[in-house]
MARTITI-551158 format. One line per field, with one value per residue: residue number from 1; x, y, z of N, C-alpha, C in turn. Coordinates in pm, whole numbers. Atoms other than C-alpha are relative to their C-alpha. Layout:
N
resi (NUM,...) $
n_xx (X,...) $
n_yy (Y,...) $
n_zz (Z,...) $
ca_xx (X,...) $
ca_yy (Y,...) $
ca_zz (Z,...) $
c_xx (X,...) $
c_yy (Y,...) $
c_zz (Z,...) $
END
This chain:
405
resi (1,2,3,4,5,6,7,8,9,10,11,12,13,14,15,16,17,18,19,20,21,22,23,24,25,26,27,28,29,30,31,32,33,34,35,36,37,38,39,40,41,42,43,44,45,46,47,48,49,50,51,52,53,54,55,56,57,58,59,60,61,62,63,64,65,66,67,68,69,70,71,72,73,74,75,76,77,78,79,80,81,82,83,84,85,86,87,88,89,90,91,92,93,94,95,96,97,98,99,100,101,102,103,104,105,106,107,108,109,110,111,112,113,114,115,116,117,118,119,120,121,122,123,124,125,126,127,128,129,130,131,132,133,134,135,136,137,138,139,140,141,142,143,144,145,146,147,148,149,150,151,152,153,154,155,156,157,158,159,160,161,162,163,164,165,166,167,168,169,170,171,172,173,174,175,176,177,178,179,180,181,182,183,184,185,186,187,188,189,190,191,192,193,194,195,196,197,198,199,200,201,202,203,204,205,206,207,208,209,210,211,212,213,214,215,216,217,218,219,220,221,222,223,224,225,226,227,228,229,230,231,232,233,234,235,236,237,238,239,240,241,242,243,244,245,246,247,248,249,250,251,252,253,254,255,256,257,258,259,260,261,262,263,264,265,266,267,268,269,270,271,272,273,274,275,276,277,278,279,280,281,282,283,284,285,286,287,288,289,290,291,292,293,294,295,296,297,298,299,300,301,302,303,304,305,306,307,308,309,310,311,312,313,314,315,316,317,318,319,320,321,322,323,324,325,326,327,328,329,330,331,332,333,334,335,336,337,338,339,340,341,342,343,344,345,346,347,348,349,350,351,352,353,354,355,356,357,358,359,360,361,362,363,364,365,366,367,368,369,370,371,372,373,374,375,376,377,378,379,380,381,382,383,384,385,386,387,388,389,390,391,392,393,394,395,396,397,398,399,400,401,402,403,404,405) $
n_xx (-121,-97,-109,-128,-114,-85,-77,-139,-11,-64,110,-79,77,-78,-80,86,126,-69,-51,162,-5,20,93,157,10,20,94,72,154,-30,120,11,116,75,162,54,93,-25,85,97,-58,-155,-131,-110,-96,6,-22,51,-63,45,-68,-188,-29,-82,-165,-32,-90,10,109,22,-113,-112,-15,-93,-147,16,45,-112,-86,33,-9,-114,-54,9,-132,-143,54,20,-134,4,136,54,96,164,126,153,37,173,39,114,18,10,28,-165,-19,35,-143,-24,0,-115,-89,68,-89,-161,-12,-46,-133,-67,-26,-94,-173,-80,4,44,122,43,49,147,55,114,-30,152,68,129,33,188,57,-75,-190,-52,40,-55,-117,-78,-14,-105,-81,72,-34,-74,-81,-24,133,88,104,24,111,87,59,160,93,134,45,111,-19,48,-131,-95,39,-10,-177,-81,-70,31,8,135,-23,56,-160,-91,-36,-127,-147,-25,-10,-126,-104,-58,-46,-149,-93,-7,11,55,104,44,80,50,121,34,152,25,22,122,46,-67,103,-40,8,-96,-137,9,-1,-142,-122,15,-55,-159,-60,0,-99,-127,-140,-89,-48,70,-7,102,-27,113,3,-31,2,-104,-6,-95,25,104,67,75,63,114,85,37,129,161,63,-25,-37,-103,12,46,-78,168,9,-142,-17,43,-61,-131,79,41,-118,-80,80,-11,-165,-51,54,-45,-156,-112,-13,-23,-156,-40,179,92,-31,65,-61,47,-131,-100,-100,97,-4,-109,-122,-57,107,-22,-108,-17,38,-61,-140,-57,-56,49,-28,94,-64,118,77,92,-4,-44,-79,9,-102,-69,69,-28,117,14,67,-58,86,98,23,-103,-94,-68,-66,-123,-72,-81,-91,-63,-115,-57,59,102,187,97,9,20,-14,-8,-54,121,-34,56,104,93,-20,107,141,40,34,135,123,-16,42,152,59,-34,43,-76,-5,-150,-6,76,-135,-90,109,-14,96,125,107,33,118,97,8,181,146,55,36,123,106,24,-147,-134,38,-72,-129,-173,-55,-29,-168,-111,-8,81,22,114,112,57,33,-136,-89,97,-63,-142,-34,50,-23,-133,-20,2,-75,-86,30,28,-127) $
n_yy (35,-39,78,-44,99,46,-99,55,46,-75,-114,-53,-112,-62,-94,-97,-19,-72,-130,-76,-26,-110,-105,14,29,139,59,106,61,117,125,44,109,56,-7,69,93,-24,-62,30,-63,-54,76,-63,105,44,151,-21,67,131,56,-19,145,-47,-14,-64,-88,-127,-1,-145,-21,67,-80,-164,77,16,-133,-34,57,-53,-140,35,25,-101,-82,84,-28,-137,-114,-140,-68,-165,41,32,-127,54,147,7,113,50,171,33,-109,-32,-12,145,-24,-88,-130,20,92,-108,-85,67,-87,-144,-14,74,-81,-148,20,22,-115,-125,-29,-176,-44,-11,181,80,121,-5,198,67,68,20,-40,90,34,-85,-86,-147,39,-32,-133,-110,123,-24,-130,-68,103,-58,36,-121,14,89,-14,68,48,-57,111,-63,-70,58,190,125,17,52,163,36,-9,98,-109,15,-86,-57,-170,-122,-33,-105,-150,47,25,-120,-76,47,-31,-152,-37,55,-80,-3,-89,54,129,31,78,90,68,39,-39,81,131,25,-12,-151,-139,-143,-53,36,-91,-113,27,7,-144,-121,72,-21,-167,-19,0,-125,36,-98,90,119,116,67,89,121,158,111,149,90,165,94,-5,77,-110,86,171,-25,-55,120,114,-67,-54,-139,-73,-63,-113,-103,-141,-116,-22,-21,-126,-96,19,-99,-165,-40,-18,-125,-147,-2,0,-124,-72,12,-57,125,0,132,-2,137,42,37,-76,-133,-79,-143,-100,93,42,115,99,132,30,148,16,-79,38,68,-52,-99,77,-7,154,48,120,95,115,123,113,-20,-136,-35,-86,-87,-98,-15,50,121,91,120,55,103,110,-67,58,-45,116,-17,-123,20,127,-52,-108,126,33,-137,-35,-127,78,-16,115,-44,-103,-2,-109,-118,-50,-164,-14,27,-85,-92,61,-39,-121,-76,36,-13,-111,-56,29,-129,-148,-118,54,9,-76,67,35,161,70,76,-110,76,-13,-113,-59,79,-117,-94,83,42,-109,-9,110,36,114,-76,-131,-125,-94,64,-11,-141,14,96,97,84,-5,31,-125,123,95,52,112,119,42,0,100,-19,-83,19,90,-114,-53,113,47,175,58) $
n_zz (-55,37,60,2,-4,-170,-80,-53,-152,-114,15,42,94,115,-13,45,-97,-127,46,-61,-162,-49,100,-60,-149,4,-99,-37,-65,-66,-23,-116,20,-87,-52,-35,57,110,32,110,83,26,68,-68,-69,-163,-120,-146,-56,57,110,15,-118,-105,58,142,30,-13,-143,-60,-41,83,122,5,53,152,54,-55,65,130,40,27,165,82,8,92,190,8,-41,-66,24,-88,-115,39,-52,-62,-5,-56,-67,53,-26,-154,-96,-43,-134,-94,-51,-141,28,-20,137,57,-57,59,149,29,-50,117,102,-20,-31,115,121,-50,14,21,-123,11,33,-41,-69,-42,-13,12,-134,-55,-136,-78,9,-60,-140,-6,2,152,50,-64,19,122,61,-16,115,140,133,-54,54,-1,89,-69,93,-40,60,-10,-124,-26,-27,98,130,-50,5,177,32,-82,-48,-174,-160,-62,68,-103,-87,62,-55,-144,66,65,-126,-10,139,-28,-124,26,76,181,96,139,-18,147,-36,157,34,121,66,92,-42,50,-122,-49,92,18,-142,-84,62,-99,-134,7,37,-79,-112,42,-23,-146,-62,66,51,128,159,51,117,-8,125,45,-43,95,-34,80,15,-138,-186,-42,44,135,-17,-47,89,69,-109,2,-145,36,185,49,-19,136,4,-48,-130,-55,62,-73,-143,18,-10,-178,-79,32,-74,-149,-65,32,-109,-112,-35,44,176,68,52,62,6,-125,-122,-15,-122,-34,18,57,-82,-57,57,-29,31,71,120,87,69,117,122,114,44,-66,-52,-120,-47,-77,-58,-30,95,80,11,149,22,139,55,158,166,-4,-101,-34,-89,-77,-46,-64,-104,-55,3,115,10,-96,55,124,-59,-100,61,28,125,27,18,102,108,139,84,135,68,133,111,-10,7,-134,-82,0,-42,-139,-62,18,-85,-182,-49,63,-86,-109,59,96,116,64,116,114,97,-32,79,124,90,90,-71,-60,94,-108,-106,44,-37,-141,-68,66,-85,-140,-82,-7,-26,124,-44,-7,143,72,-44,116,-46,2,-141,22,-88,-57,71,42,-95,22,82,45,101,173,42,22,148,44,-18,46,120,-6,9) $
ca_xx (-10348,-10025,-9748,-9450,-9093,-8872,-8738,-8352,-8279,-8071,-8365,-8095,-8265,-8154,-7940,-8185,-8452,-8139,-8044,-8422,-8354,-8396,-8570,-8895,-9002,-8953,-9195,-9256,-9521,-9515,-9790,-9907,-10100,-10256,-10618,-10799,-11084,-11083,-11365,-11668,-11574,-11204,-10937,-10648,-10364,-10419,-10410,-10579,-10409,-10597,-10464,-10096,-10101,-9818,-9506,-9521,-9219,-9362,-9572,-9683,-9374,-9132,-9242,-9067,-8749,-8861,-8920,-8607,-8386,-8606,-8537,-8164,-8177,-8359,-8083,-7800,-8033,-8093,-7767,-7811,-8182,-8336,-8499,-8822,-9096,-9383,-9442,-9772,-9863,-10094,-10283,-10476,-10464,-10106,-10202,-10278,-9859,-9782,-9719,-9334,-9300,-9475,-9230,-8931,-8990,-9011,-8700,-8535,-8597,-8468,-8165,-8095,-8255,-8340,-8670,-8753,-8817,-9179,-9201,-9540,-9585,-9943,-10100,-10406,-10629,-10981,-11169,-11083,-10729,-10628,-10684,-10584,-10263,-10167,-10234,-9991,-9748,-9779,-9752,-9466,-9315,-9306,-9622,-9815,-10099,-10347,-10658,-10952,-11126,-11477,-11670,-12013,-12189,-12469,-12473,-12665,-12414,-12130,-12276,-12286,-11930,-11818,-11682,-11667,-11622,-11875,-11925,-12034,-11644,-11528,-11568,-11356,-11090,-11067,-11069,-10765,-10588,-10606,-10510,-10198,-10092,-10227,-10273,-10411,-10698,-10847,-11185,-11224,-11603,-11744,-12079,-12284,-12319,-12597,-12893,-12772,-13027,-12977,-13061,-12825,-12528,-12632,-12623,-12259,-12150,-12300,-12172,-11808,-11830,-11944,-11624,-11372,-11186,-10894,-10915,-11167,-11148,-11487,-11495,-11766,-11801,-11652,-11773,-11437,-11379,-11304,-11441,-11697,-11907,-11902,-11998,-12290,-12412,-12374,-12598,-12915,-12834,-12706,-12759,-12502,-12406,-12635,-12477,-12776,-12728,-12334,-12375,-12629,-12437,-12139,-12320,-12458,-12151,-11971,-12208,-12206,-11824,-11730,-12012,-11867,-11501,-11351,-11250,-11211,-10830,-10870,-11240,-11252,-11073,-11161,-10967,-11001,-10651,-10374,-10190,-10490,-10407,-10234,-9902,-9810,-10119,-10023,-9688,-9804,-10061,-9786,-9544,-9350,-9083,-9188,-9031,-9342,-9235,-9393,-9565,-9769,-9657,-9588,-9294,-9219,-8862,-8765,-9030,-8956,-9264,-9236,-9407,-9326,-9460,-9773,-9769,-9578,-9413,-9250,-9176,-8971,-8834,-8683,-8529,-8408,-8205,-8078,-8291,-8530,-8910,-9002,-9179,-9200,-9149,-9219,-9006,-9250,-9201,-9232,-9537,-9701,-9552,-9762,-10053,-10018,-9979,-10277,-10494,-10349,-10366,-10698,-10819,-10697,-10827,-10518,-10576,-10302,-10182,-10346,-9965,-9883,-10204,-10072,-10139,-10384,-10613,-10622,-10923,-11118,-11068,-11374,-11636,-11566,-11594,-11923,-12067,-12001,-11688,-11436,-11436,-11429,-11285,-10981,-10949,-10940,-10576,-10503,-10577,-10770,-10976,-11293,-11633,-11859,-12016,-11670,-11556,-11868,-11706,-11384,-11335,-11496,-11303,-10930,-11023,-11095,-10792,-10528,-10436,-10542,-10269) $
ca_yy (435,590,409,612,480,347,550,514,344,586,852,1031,1364,1454,1718,1957,1898,2005,2303,2435,2413,2710,2915,2822,2816,2502,2296,1976,1755,1467,1173,1051,737,640,636,543,421,451,704,553,810,844,667,842,604,517,236,165,-33,-348,-353,-294,-597,-598,-593,-328,-164,176,189,540,469,388,667,1002,741,647,993,1109,861,977,1355,1218,1106,1426,1611,1394,1426,1797,1930,2334,2440,2776,2752,2558,2786,2559,2212,2048,1725,1552,1197,1022,1169,1345,1414,1039,1080,1195,1598,1478,1277,1587,1820,1611,1650,1951,1963,1721,1936,2279,2079,1963,2234,2536,2714,3080,3312,3333,2924,2818,2501,2335,1964,1842,1738,1569,1674,1401,1366,1624,1819,2167,1972,1878,2216,2383,2088,2145,2510,2561,2265,2515,2417,2749,2628,2414,2285,2104,1838,1977,1817,1936,2071,1773,1434,1249,1365,1284,933,903,1017,743,1074,982,1313,1532,1849,2018,1970,2204,2532,2416,2307,2638,2816,2587,2651,3027,3018,2790,3020,2940,3237,3069,2810,2636,2450,2178,2122,1871,1944,1705,1388,1187,1260,1621,1894,2263,2317,2085,2257,2611,2486,2369,2705,2898,2678,2714,3122,3125,3016,3283,3062,3257,2974,2738,2455,2345,2045,1837,1498,1254,887,727,383,140,289,174,482,343,6,154,392,55,-135,159,222,565,816,959,1311,1567,1814,2070,2007,2040,2353,2515,2446,2579,2903,2950,2923,3139,3418,3343,3325,3640,3807,3715,3873,3485,3576,3287,3240,2910,2736,2539,2793,3112,3334,3613,3807,3712,3677,3350,3187,2811,2877,2532,2460,2771,2645,2354,2555,2798,2492,2516,2230,2020,1690,1442,1239,904,616,704,1087,1259,1490,1783,1930,2078,1921,1598,1416,1109,897,670,315,333,27,179,-158,-139,198,149,-183,18,319,18,-88,257,270,541,458,611,371,558,866,1087,1373,1642,1769,2133,2111,1912,2166,2419,2245,2250,2561,2686,2416,2487,2880,2908,2780,3098,3456,3594,3398,3405,3644,3584,3576,3255,3100,2890,3131,2867,2889,3239,3314,3081,3422,3629,3325,3253,3574,3614,3292,3414,3218,3477,3793,4105,4323,4129,4102,4447,4383,4108,3851,3545,3521,3277,3464,3228,3060,2999,2809,2574,2532,2515,2200,2345,2641,2483,2226,2547,2700,2404,2289,1923,1682) $
ca_zz (4744,4734,4494,4432,4394,4663,4913,4988,5316,5429,5369,5134,4913,4546,4560,4391,4673,4928,4713,4795,5187,5345,5052,5232,5611,5735,5987,6159,6200,6419,6422,6720,6616,6930,7023,7298,7078,6705,6593,6309,6064,6089,5816,5989,6085,6419,6695,6990,7243,7149,6801,6847,7113,7340,7121,6887,6921,6944,7289,7443,7625,7395,7135,7211,7177,6839,6721,6858,6622,6320,6404,6418,6053,5946,6082,5910,5530,5582,5704,5793,5776,5910,6246,6272,6293,6333,6493,6509,6720,6522,6531,6672,6992,7079,7431,7537,7540,7872,7863,7962,7606,7430,7581,7514,7141,7128,7310,7064,6795,6946,7042,6669,6435,6661,6692,6589,6825,6753,6683,6679,6869,6827,6991,6912,7215,7278,7523,7724,7693,7902,8254,8389,8527,8125,8047,8258,8227,7833,7789,8027,7767,7505,7336,7291,7081,7128,6910,7063,6868,6966,6689,6799,7108,7071,7227,6972,6680,6915,6974,6566,6541,6843,6974,7391,7575,7740,7547,7876,7980,7721,7857,8176,7953,7768,8096,8211,7847,7950,8297,8184,7951,7587,7386,7071,7122,6813,6824,6514,6418,6191,5956,5804,6040,5947,6197,6264,6180,6087,6448,6593,6355,6490,6836,6758,6621,6857,7153,6967,6955,7335,7427,7209,7026,6809,6536,6406,6147,6023,5819,5601,5715,5445,5428,5394,5241,5522,5801,6006,5915,5550,5651,5842,5537,5324,5549,5498,5886,5801,5517,5348,5394,5129,4960,4992,5344,5389,5130,5384,5681,5526,5478,5799,5981,5765,5848,6190,6246,6045,6257,6539,6443,6302,5911,5669,5581,5427,5281,5622,5860,6015,6271,6503,6379,6110,6401,6526,6185,6196,6078,6007,5784,5603,5544,5367,5143,5024,4945,5223,5356,5659,5773,5896,6162,6298,6135,5815,5837,5512,5432,5140,5068,4741,4501,4663,4904,5071,5304,5620,5682,5848,6120,6432,6480,6163,6187,6500,6370,6075,6295,6549,6264,6137,5842,5720,5789,5451,5245,4913,4733,4448,4276,4136,3791,3750,3597,3885,4120,3967,3945,4304,4389,4225,4394,4743,4686,4525,4861,5049,5094,4960,4674,4401,4146,3805,3637,3816,3615,3317,2997,2840,3172,3176,2936,3194,3450,3298,3315,3663,3754,3546,3728,4066,4161,4158,4326,4087,4312,4379,4009,3935,4163,3916,4188,4210,4535,4578,4649,4890,4641,4497,4824,4758,4468,4468,4269,3955,4002,4033,3714,3559,3656,3561,3259,3154,3152) $
c_xx (144,161,178,109,89,44,149,-4,66,-66,69,-92,91,56,-54,-66,91,18,-100,11,54,-67,-128,33,30,-73,18,-77,43,-134,35,-107,-76,-129,-62,-112,13,-182,-78,67,162,80,152,50,45,-15,-32,96,-32,81,138,25,122,164,-7,70,-49,-120,-11,137,117,41,87,131,25,21,145,124,-71,54,174,46,-93,92,121,-13,10,123,-88,-163,-8,-67,-156,-59,-119,63,-140,-13,-128,-50,-144,-2,143,-13,-39,181,9,51,222,88,-3,158,175,21,36,123,124,0,34,127,125,-24,-2,-122,7,-37,-159,-12,-133,-16,-159,-4,-147,-21,-122,9,37,67,76,-71,125,165,116,47,123,119,76,87,108,113,73,-87,-85,-132,-99,-136,-71,-63,-161,-142,-148,-25,-132,22,-30,115,129,10,21,148,77,110,-19,21,-136,17,-7,121,51,76,93,115,68,36,110,80,20,51,127,87,-14,-82,-107,-66,-83,-66,6,-164,-19,-155,-76,-44,-143,-98,-3,-72,71,6,113,161,16,46,194,60,7,69,171,38,-17,156,151,81,78,-25,-115,-7,-180,-18,-167,60,-5,-26,139,1,29,-24,-118,-145,-50,-84,-147,-103,-7,-55,-148,61,12,-10,107,-22,-71,98,-60,52,133,-8,-39,95,136,-2,8,93,115,-32,16,145,37,-102,37,139,85,-11,56,147,27,-152,-1,47,-33,94,-11,77,58,59,-49,55,101,96,88,-92,22,120,-24,-92,60,99,127,88,-25,45,-115,83,-108,-68,-108,60,96,79,-6,122,67,-67,4,-146,12,-95,5,-103,-103,-5,107,87,132,85,112,117,131,85,74,147,46,-45,-93,-140,-29,-21,-10,45,-19,61,-88,73,-23,-166,-91,2,-97,-115,-25,-7,-120,-96,5,-35,-150,-90,-20,-28,97,6,161,-16,-29,113,62,-60,116,-72,-142,-111,-33,-100,-91,-61,-153,-116,-20,-57,-180,-83,-14,118,103,-24,33,58,129,21,15,124,68,26,-114,-36,-179,-125,-64,-50,149,29,-69,54,103,77,4,111,153,-6,-19,179,136,-14,-31,106,-19) $
c_yy (19,-102,72,-79,9,87,-78,3,58,143,141,98,9,143,149,41,95,103,91,36,124,130,-32,-1,-146,-81,-150,-102,-122,-54,-46,-119,-67,82,-83,-86,53,60,-94,73,36,-130,61,-168,22,-88,-20,-119,-164,-22,7,-100,75,38,99,20,128,57,162,22,49,147,125,-66,-25,135,99,-42,94,176,-2,18,102,122,15,71,134,134,118,20,160,-69,-73,124,-37,-151,17,-145,-40,-131,-24,107,17,0,-114,-33,88,157,-51,-46,153,113,-70,-25,76,36,-59,86,111,-90,-18,69,144,33,111,33,-19,-156,-25,-159,-38,-161,25,-51,-26,19,-18,-112,43,66,107,-44,-5,74,63,-83,21,148,-12,-95,63,15,113,25,-79,14,-116,-86,4,-84,51,-14,-109,-118,-92,-3,-54,-124,-25,-3,-136,107,-47,110,53,125,115,32,112,130,22,-15,87,82,4,31,152,-3,-73,105,67,146,-17,-151,-2,-104,-73,-30,-69,12,-107,-144,-33,24,145,83,111,28,-60,69,124,0,34,123,84,-4,74,180,19,-49,52,-63,96,-60,-99,-37,-49,-90,-101,-138,-68,-113,-62,-120,-75,8,-52,106,-67,-74,22,111,-117,-55,109,32,113,82,77,164,86,129,123,32,20,151,130,26,61,158,86,8,58,118,16,47,157,107,25,72,-148,21,-138,41,-92,-61,-17,84,130,39,103,86,-80,-52,-186,-114,-142,23,-101,-55,103,-55,-111,64,66,-102,29,-147,-20,-128,-46,-113,-84,-78,86,145,80,102,67,113,39,-95,-164,-38,-179,-33,-105,-123,47,-80,51,-122,-6,133,3,-108,68,136,-43,-43,96,-8,92,-94,35,-130,9,140,68,141,70,67,94,60,-49,114,104,5,39,102,70,-68,20,186,57,-17,126,155,84,-14,-1,94,-54,-72,-115,-93,-29,104,-61,-30,122,68,-37,122,49,-96,-35,95,67,-106,12,-25,86,126,121,86,-24,-52,68,22,-101,-114,-100,-55,-69,94,-129,-118,-52,-119,-101,-87,-42,-81,28,95,-32,-122,153,90,-55,-73,-145,-59,-33) $
c_zz (-17,-67,26,-44,130,46,78,166,55,-19,-74,-126,-113,35,-44,113,118,-46,79,156,32,-95,59,171,5,143,16,78,51,34,99,-43,121,39,80,-9,-153,2,-121,-117,-58,-68,43,26,133,32,86,44,-66,-164,-21,67,42,-33,-107,-14,-6,111,30,75,-60,-147,-6,-32,-139,-98,-13,-107,-154,-4,-30,-159,-48,25,-85,-131,4,0,83,-33,111,139,8,55,3,18,22,44,-59,-11,-91,103,80,137,94,15,127,-32,2,-152,-95,-11,-87,-141,-38,50,-65,-121,4,-11,-198,-139,63,-16,5,111,39,-29,62,9,-4,39,-59,116,-7,129,160,23,82,123,5,27,-151,-31,-16,-32,-205,-49,69,-54,-101,-105,9,-82,20,-71,58,-102,48,-80,-33,150,56,-9,-108,-128,66,-5,-143,-21,108,52,208,121,-8,-73,122,71,-79,22,118,-54,-40,91,79,-87,17,83,-9,-101,-169,-38,-130,54,-104,39,-161,31,-129,-47,-43,55,-34,145,53,-91,21,130,111,-46,96,125,39,7,114,134,9,47,166,71,-82,-32,-77,-95,19,-122,15,-142,-15,20,-162,48,-48,-21,98,103,51,-4,-153,-1,17,-105,-88,-8,-31,180,0,-111,-5,-8,-116,1,27,144,49,-85,130,121,4,37,84,98,-78,73,136,47,-76,78,144,32,-47,-153,-32,-29,-114,-23,140,84,-1,143,40,-39,-98,84,75,-148,24,-88,-78,-111,-149,-83,-92,-84,-87,-49,90,34,111,-16,111,93,76,-159,-106,-50,-153,27,-139,32,-115,-109,32,172,15,136,77,11,95,117,114,15,-110,-50,94,-32,-88,58,79,-92,-87,-135,1,6,-105,-70,-154,-31,-107,-1,-106,-101,21,-32,100,114,-25,26,143,47,-52,76,141,-15,-17,131,119,-45,-86,-118,-19,-122,-132,-90,40,-63,-110,-130,-37,103,9,-44,91,111,-6,38,129,63,-24,112,161,100,45,46,-68,87,11,-159,-50,60,-50,107,40,133,-16,59,112,-66,-64,97,-22,-116,-65,-89,-110,16,-44,-109,-121,-28,-31,-112,-12,-42,-135) $
END
């Protein structure tokens, strides 16, 4: 659990951090913490209507107004910023908010900060949380990229994950999204669910490819402490995901996706073209600046990282009282920022220049090449890029390339 140091009640940032505003692209993440039902594997900061009760202070109806107050705070704290280059609505299920609510947030960001001409504006969506009319309203309101939480095409796998959507509905939704004008459509998959066979996983990947997405993310299932899934595993009702099974499924999906014209650009992400890469996530991976709006949202500007209080009612109450919703923060030292640069960049297909590495760890590079973890051809250009095997052992590579504390 994060601890950090107390965050100022007015949200103020150190002068050094503010001096860096404008040196990197600037994005805004909007966390929408509402779900119709909590999935058994999920440990994100989400709440159902039953969990929130009647006096949450930040209901679906009032949420956009609460977000607007935090956007005002962000504008006061940051002052002049570059136009926002990316907006990302995550959750939770952002599309439980009516399209008008999401569009109002986009307009609020535009009014306060401006949007770059080519701004990427993404919303996640569960397949059972939108219809064709919603998609048209979202696209007309300036949201130009949509990421559907497909997770699997196999009903029994979805049932184990507590996902409620009908997988047969996804083709209809993607057709509707294209008709609404979405040029960028992404799908999320999860592999390694207990009871998922290799044939099940192949069926999911092949079904996803038949839908011709511009972008696909595939994540290994992690049994997070405190989740319903973790309790099922602890009781012996479901098995733990198997590392060898996860590696096999990653490898076969990478081969299928690459063969279908979707190239990896980050360990868990594939895109049909560079223009289809998720620019908001790239901002995270490149150490850019973003303000995270909403309960539990995380932010980073100029080497300062902070996170908001988690519960929607506490979040809304702080804003109503004129206080920052930030719970705590940490000011990153330069060595810590350097370690994080390496940790993030090593996950990317573009890799990182060898001269970015601390001199103390550069002797490890030839051994990693010899072990087949770093691409030898990329090293000829003095860049560290993971091989397919290296992607499976990325944590090992990262440890080798970061100085011991």
